[in-house]
Structure formats: structure tokens, C-alpha cells
C-alpha positions in Angstrom: 0.0 0.0 0.0 2.8 2.4 0.9 4.5 1.7 -2.5 1.3 2.5 -4.3 0.8 5.8 -2.5 4.5 6.6 -3.0 4.2 6.0 -6.8 1.2 8.2 -7.0 2.9 11.0 -5.1 6.0 10.7 -7.3 3.9 10.9 -10.4 2.1 14.0 -9.1 5.4 15.7 -8.3 7.0 14.8 -11.6 4.2 16.1 -13.8 2.9 19.4 -12.4 0.1 19.7 -15.0 -1.3 16.4 -13.9 -1.3 17.1 -10.1 -5.0 17.8 -9.9 -6.0 14.6 -11.8 -3.6 12.5 -9.7 -4.8 14.0 -6.4 -8.4 13.3 -7.4 -7.6 9.7 -8.3 -5.7 9.3 -5.0 -8.7 10.7 -3.1 -11.1 8.3 -4.9 -8.8 5.4 -4.3 -8.6 6.2 -0.6 -12.3 6.6 -0.4 -12.8 3.2 -2.0 -10.3 1.5 0.4 -12.0 3.2 3.4 -15.4 2.3 2.2 -14.4 -1.4 1.7 -12.7 -1.6 5.1 -15.7 0.0 6.8 -18.1 -2.4 5.1 -16.1 -5.4 6.3 -15.6 -4.2 9.9 -19.2 -3.0 10.5 -20.9 -6.0 9.0 -22.7 -3.7 6.7 -24.3 -4.9 3.5 -24.4 -2.4 0.7 -25.0 -2.9 -2.9 -21.9 -1.6 -4.6 -19.9 -2.2 -7.8 -16.4 -3.6 -8.0 -15.1 -0.1 -7.1 -17.3 0.3 -4.0 -19.7 2.7 -5.7 -23.3 2.6 -4.7 -26.4 3.3 -6.8 -24.5 2.6 -10.0 -23.0 6.0 -9.7 -26.3 7.9 -9.5 -26.9 10.8 -7.1 -29.2 9.7 -4.3 -30.2 13.3 -3.5 -31.8 13.9 -7.0 -34.4 11.3 -6.2 -35.7 13.7 -3.6 -35.0 17.0 -5.2 -35.8 16.2 -8.9 -38.1 13.1 -8.4 -35.9 11.1 -10.7 -32.4 9.6 -10.9 -29.4 11.6 -12.3 -25.9 10.4 -12.8 -23.3 11.6 -10.3 -19.7 12.6 -10.9 -16.5 11.3 -9.3 -15.6 14.9 -8.7 -18.3 15.0 -6.0 -17.9 11.8 -4.0 -18.6 10.9 -0.4 -18.4 7.7 1.6 -21.1 6.4 3.9 -21.8 3.0 5.4 -19.0 1.3 3.5 -20.0 2.7 0.1 -19.0 5.6 -2.2 -21.8 7.8 -3.5 -21.4 10.2 -6.4 -23.3 13.5 -6.7 -24.4 15.7 -9.5 -23.2 18.8 -7.7 -21.3 20.1 -4.7 -24.6 21.2 -3.2 -26.0 17.7 -3.3 -22.8 16.3 -1.8 -23.1 18.8 1.1 -26.8 17.9 1.6 -25.9 14.2 1.7 -23.0 14.7 4.1 -25.3 16.7 6.4 -28.0 13.9 6.5 -26.7 10.7 4.9 -29.3 8.6 6.6 -32.1 10.6 4.9 -30.7 10.2 1.4 -28.9 6.8 1.3 -31.2 4.0 0.0 -32.9 1.7 2.4 -31.8 -2.0 2.6 -28.3 -1.2 1.5 -29.5 -0.2 -2.0 -30.8 -3.7 -2.7 -34.2 -4.5 -4.2 -36.7 -3.9 -1.3 -39.1 -6.5 -2.7 -36.4 -9.2 -2.6 -35.5 -8.1 0.9 -39.2 -8.5 1.9 -38.9 -12.1 0.7 -35.7 -12.7 2.7 -33.2 -12.3 -0.2 -31.2 -9.7 -2.0 -31.4 -8.7 -5.7 -29.8 -6.0 -7.9 -31.8 -2.8 -8.7 -32.7 -0.6 -11.6 -32.1 3.0 -10.7 -35.4 3.9 -12.5 -37.5 1.6 -10.3 -37.9 3.6 -7.1 -40.3 5.1 -4.6 -39.9 7.5 -1.7 -41.6 5.8 1.2 -41.7 7.3 4.7 -39.2 9.8 3.5 -36.7 7.1 2.4 -35.4 6.0 -0.9 -36.6 2.4 -1.7 -35.3 0.7 -4.9 -36.6 -2.2 -6.8 -35.2 -4.7 -9.4 -37.3 -3.3 -12.2 -40.6 -1.5 -12.8 -42.7 -4.7 -12.8 -41.3 -5.5 -9.3 -42.0 -1.9 -8.3 -45.7 -2.4 -9.3 -45.9 -5.7 -7.2 -44.3 -3.9 -4.3 -46.8 -1.0 -4.5 -49.8 -3.4 -4.4 -49.1 -3.6 -0.7 -46.2 -1.4 0.0 -46.8 -1.1 3.8 -46.9 -4.8 4.4 -43.9 -5.4 2.0 -42.0 -2.6 3.8 -42.7 -4.2 7.2 -41.5 -7.6 6.0 -38.4 -6.0 4.5 -37.6 -4.2 7.7 -38.0 -7.4 9.7 -35.8 -9.4 7.2 -33.0 -6.9 6.8 -31.1 -7.5 10.0 -31.1 -11.3 9.3 -29.8 -10.7 5.8 -27.1 -8.5 7.0 -26.1 -11.0 9.7 -26.1 -13.8 7.3 -23.8 -11.8 5.0 -21.4 -10.9 7.9 -21.1 -14.6 8.8 -20.0 -15.4 5.2 -17.0 -13.0 5.6 
């Protein structure tokens, strides 16, 4: 790890025009390492890609402010609960950092309907609902319709199942 950081620093110092890019990449790399480590230590279960990025890189705040998903930028990144979130603007990043629990998706960003059935499943960023002031994601729009047929009961089942799913995942590690 020390060698990797030393290499990045040497590169940044040797090419002054690239310092900003290198610094940004180092920051993102460190965020990814911190997010991964936090996820392992806390026994959290968060739906992330191979780089530790949640929500497929979409800005969680836009679901609330715009009523629809919008792609975030690596330039505006923050870590929470073992995941890296990207934001469309510095303002959205600041909002998230002030109240991450308000904006981070429930059930680790996994399909809430699957969680209500005791499992996890990937999500589609377009299949969502704001329920009880929280972002709830689904695998696809057909599953979203099934969820909404009895969202309160499904929500209660998902809430009850989530701790067991997280524990089961922690035991696998």
C-alpha cells in the first residue's frame, strides 16, 4: 500500500500539470479503500460495484430534489456505510453529508421486494419510490408495481428481514 501511494505522489510531483488529476484519483482510491474496510468491519451490507460505488454512480439526492435519478460525478464523491456515493453537484454532496441517513437508499440499496422475501437482488435506478421519506429501490418497474400493491406490508416484511440478511452476509465473511 505504501508503495502504491509513493508511486502516485512521485507521479504527481514529476508532472505538475497532472497534479489535480492525480490528487483526485488518489482521493477516490482512498475513499474506495476506506469504504471497503468500513463495510467489512461494520458487517454492513451495501449494494456496490467492484469499485465500492453505490447506486451505479447515481446521485441519491436527486431522487428527492428532482423526483428522478441523475448520474453523479466522481468529482463530487462521499463515503457512507461502506459505500461511495457520487453526486451531480457540490450542493447535493453537502446535503448528503449533512444527513446521509435521509438520502442513502434503504436496505443497502438492494431490491426492497427481494428483501421483503428474505433475499437480495440488484436494482434498476429507475424503479424507485420515496416511502416514509426514504429511498426504496426495486429490481425493475414490474417488481415496483408488485411492491406497491401492498407497500406497507412489504415494507414491514423487508424491515423485519433486513437484520437477518445483514447478519447472514457478515457470517460469510
